C-alpha positions in Angstrom: -67.0 39.8 -2.2 -69.1 37.3 -2.2 -71.5 39.4 -4.0 -68.0 40.2 -6.0 -67.7 37.0 -6.9 -71.1 35.9 -7.6 -72.0 38.6 -10.1 -68.0 38.0 -11.9 -69.1 34.6 -12.6 -72.3 34.9 -14.3 -71.5 36.7 -17.0 -68.8 34.6 -18.7 -69.8 36.1 -21.9 -71.9 33.4 -24.9 -69.5 32.6 -28.3 -70.3 33.7 -31.4 -72.2 31.6 -34.2 -69.5 28.7 -35.5 -70.1 28.0 -39.3 -73.1 25.6 -38.2 -74.9 28.8 -37.0 -75.3 27.0 -33.8 -74.1 29.5 -30.3 -72.4 27.1 -28.0 -71.5 29.2 -24.7 -70.1 28.7 -21.4 -71.7 28.9 -17.4 -72.4 31.7 -15.9 -71.4 31.4 -12.0 -73.8 30.7 -9.0 -76.1 33.1 -10.3 -75.9 31.5 -14.0 -79.2 33.1 -15.6 -78.8 32.8 -19.1 -77.1 30.0 -20.6 -75.7 31.6 -24.5 -78.0 35.0 -24.7 -75.8 38.1 -22.2 -76.7 39.7 -19.2 -76.3 42.9 -18.5 -73.9 41.9 -15.1 -69.5 42.2 -15.7 -66.9 41.0 -13.9 -64.8 44.0 -11.5 -61.7 44.9 -11.2 -59.4 41.9 -9.4 -62.0 39.1 -10.2 -60.7 36.5 -13.1 -62.2 33.1 -15.2 -61.4 30.3 -17.0 -64.1 27.9 -18.3 -64.5 25.0 -21.2 -67.9 23.7 -22.7 -68.1 20.4 -24.8 -70.8 20.1 -27.3 -73.1 18.0 -30.0 -72.1 19.6 -33.7 -75.9 18.3 -35.3 -75.0 19.3 -39.2 -71.8 16.5 -38.1 -73.2 13.5 -37.0 -73.4 14.7 -33.2 -69.7 14.9 -32.9 -68.9 16.1 -30.5 -66.7 20.1 -29.9 -65.3 22.1 -27.1 -64.2 25.4 -26.1 -62.8 27.2 -24.3 -62.3 31.1 -22.3 -60.2 32.9 -19.5 -61.3 36.8 -19.1 -61.0 39.4 -16.2 -62.6 42.4 -14.7 -61.6 46.0 -14.7 -63.6 48.8 -12.7 -66.1 48.2 -10.0 -68.6 46.6 -9.3 -71.3 49.9 -10.6 -68.8 50.4 -13.4 -67.1 47.1 -14.4 -65.8 46.8 -17.9 -64.9 42.5 -18.9 -62.4 41.7 -21.8 -62.5 37.6 -22.4 -61.1 35.7 -24.8 -62.5 32.7 -26.7 -61.0 29.6 -28.5 -64.4 28.5 -30.3 -62.9 25.8 -31.8 -60.6 23.1 -29.0 -59.7 20.2 -32.0 -58.3 22.6 -34.3 -57.1 25.3 -31.4 -58.8 28.2 -33.8 -61.1 30.7 -33.6 -59.8 32.6 -31.0 -61.3 36.1 -30.6 -62.4 39.1 -27.9 -65.0 40.2 -26.5 -65.9 43.0 -24.6 -69.2 43.8 -22.3 -69.7 47.2 -20.5 -71.5 47.0 -17.4 -73.5 51.3 -17.1 -75.7 50.6 -14.4 -76.9 48.8 -11.6 -79.6 47.0 -11.0 -81.3 48.1 -8.4 -85.7 47.7 -6.5 -86.9 48.7 -9.0 -84.9 49.2 -12.0 -83.1 46.4 -14.1 -79.0 46.2 -14.3 -78.0 47.7 -17.7 -75.2 47.1 -20.2 -73.4 47.3 -23.9 -71.5 45.0 -25.3 -69.4 43.4 -28.2 -68.6 39.8 -29.0 -66.1 38.8 -31.5 -65.1 42.3 -32.0 -62.4 41.8 -34.7 -65.0 38.8 -36.3 -62.2 36.6 -36.4 -64.1 33.6 -35.9 -67.8 34.5 -37.2 -68.9 36.6 -40.8 -69.5 39.9 -38.3 -69.0 41.1 -35.2 -72.1 40.9 -32.6 -73.1 44.1 -30.6 -75.8 44.0 -28.0 -77.6 45.6 -25.5 -78.8 43.9 -22.0 -81.2 44.5 -19.3 -81.7 42.1 -16.5 -83.5 42.0 -13.3 -84.1 39.8 -10.4 -87.6 39.4 -8.1 -87.3 37.4 -4.2 -89.4 36.0 -2.9 -88.8 36.3 0.8 -91.3 34.6 2.4 -90.9 31.8 0.6 -90.5 28.5 3.6 -87.6 27.0 0.7 -85.3 28.6 -2.1 -87.4 26.4 -5.2 -89.3 29.5 -6.8 -87.7 31.9 -4.1 -85.4 33.6 -6.8 -86.0 34.4 -10.3 -84.5 36.4 -12.5 -85.2 37.3 -16.3 -83.3 39.3 -18.5 -83.5 40.2 -21.7 -81.4 42.6 -25.1 -81.4 43.5 -28.4 -78.3 42.5 -31.0 -76.8 42.6 -34.5 -74.3 39.7 -35.8 -75.4 36.4 -34.5 -78.5 37.8 -33.0 -79.7 38.7 -36.7 -80.8 41.9 -35.3 -83.7 40.3 -32.6 -84.4 40.2 -29.7 -83.4 38.1 -27.2 -84.2 37.2 -23.2 -83.8 33.9 -20.9 -86.4 33.8 -17.4 -84.7 32.0 -14.8 -85.8 29.9 -11.4 -84.1 28.3 -7.9 -85.0 25.3 -7.6 -82.7 24.8 -4.7 -80.1 27.3 -2.9 -77.6 25.9 -5.8 -79.6 25.4 -8.9 -81.7 27.2 -11.3 -83.8 25.9 -14.3 -83.5 28.5 -16.8 -85.5 28.7 -20.6 -83.9 31.7 -23.3 -84.5 32.8 -26.7 -81.5 33.5 -28.1 -82.3 35.3 -31.7 -82.7 32.5 -33.6 -84.1 29.5 -31.7 -85.0 28.5 -28.0 -82.6 27.0 -25.2 -83.6 25.3 -21.8 -81.0 23.7 -19.3 -80.1 23.9 -16.0 -77.2 25.4 -13.5 -75.6 23.6 -10.3 -73.3 25.9 -8.3 -70.6 25.7 -5.6 -68.4 27.5 -3.5 -64.6 26.6 -4.2 -63.6 29.2 -1.0 -64.4 32.6 0.0 -62.8 33.8 -3.2 -63.5 31.0 -5.5 -66.6 29.3 -7.2 -67.1 27.1 -9.9 -70.7 26.4 -12.0 -72.4 23.9 -14.6 -74.7 24.3 -16.8 -76.0 20.9 -18.5 -78.1 22.8 -21.3 -80.3 21.6 -24.6 -79.9 23.9 -27.2 -82.8 25.3 -30.5 -84.7 22.3 -28.8 -87.6 23.4 -30.8 -85.4 23.2 -34.2 -84.7 19.3 -34.5 -82.0 20.1 -37.5 -80.1 21.8 -35.0 -80.9 20.9 -31.9 -77.9 20.5 -29.6 -76.1 20.1 -26.4 -73.9 21.2 -24.3 -72.2 20.7 -20.9 -69.7 23.1 -19.2 -67.3 23.7 -16.8 -66.4 27.4 -15.7 -64.4 28.8 -12.4 -64.3 31.9 -11.3 -61.4 33.8 -8.5 -61.2 37.0 -7.0 -57.3 37.8 -7.3 -57.3 40.7 -5.1 
């Protein structure tokens, strides 16, 4: 049960690109390993999540905006299909869109987890839908004396739409039992941040992510802080 919650919470789907072509994602879960780039996990049947994110908009004098998401999982942990509905512009309550992800291969000792997905299926909040394929592999150092760098994760993928037919990827490393450092390339720029998670109960987990997006591109640089909760309803 705990493992399902952890896997499900980390897969909150990133948003589609806004008019300013900035991507403000919601956080993952207790194993949040990406900021904006997709990973290869999906929520199984019985798992739900909600989240919200506040962010700055560099091309509008760093004005604040916010978005929200609600999602659910179907299928088994080995073959899960996740559905999410996102409102990408809360101040106008506009930009609603639907995204899907299918996790079709579990991670093994030698092979990564695999998933395919599509964000903003009907292109209702962006120029086009964003299909992608993603792979995620975790690496453990069980000989470590503390949680620092004990768990590391690598996610890579390729996508269209907001990914502009580019590769994307992310690397994360544990700082302590409850937090991680994350660096990623989302197909357009570099993002960096950290995640902090807490168990709310045996069936629920919350996570906060603070990140700087496009830090290598000053005109597009922005900050985002997100909070999400995932729970098992079965």
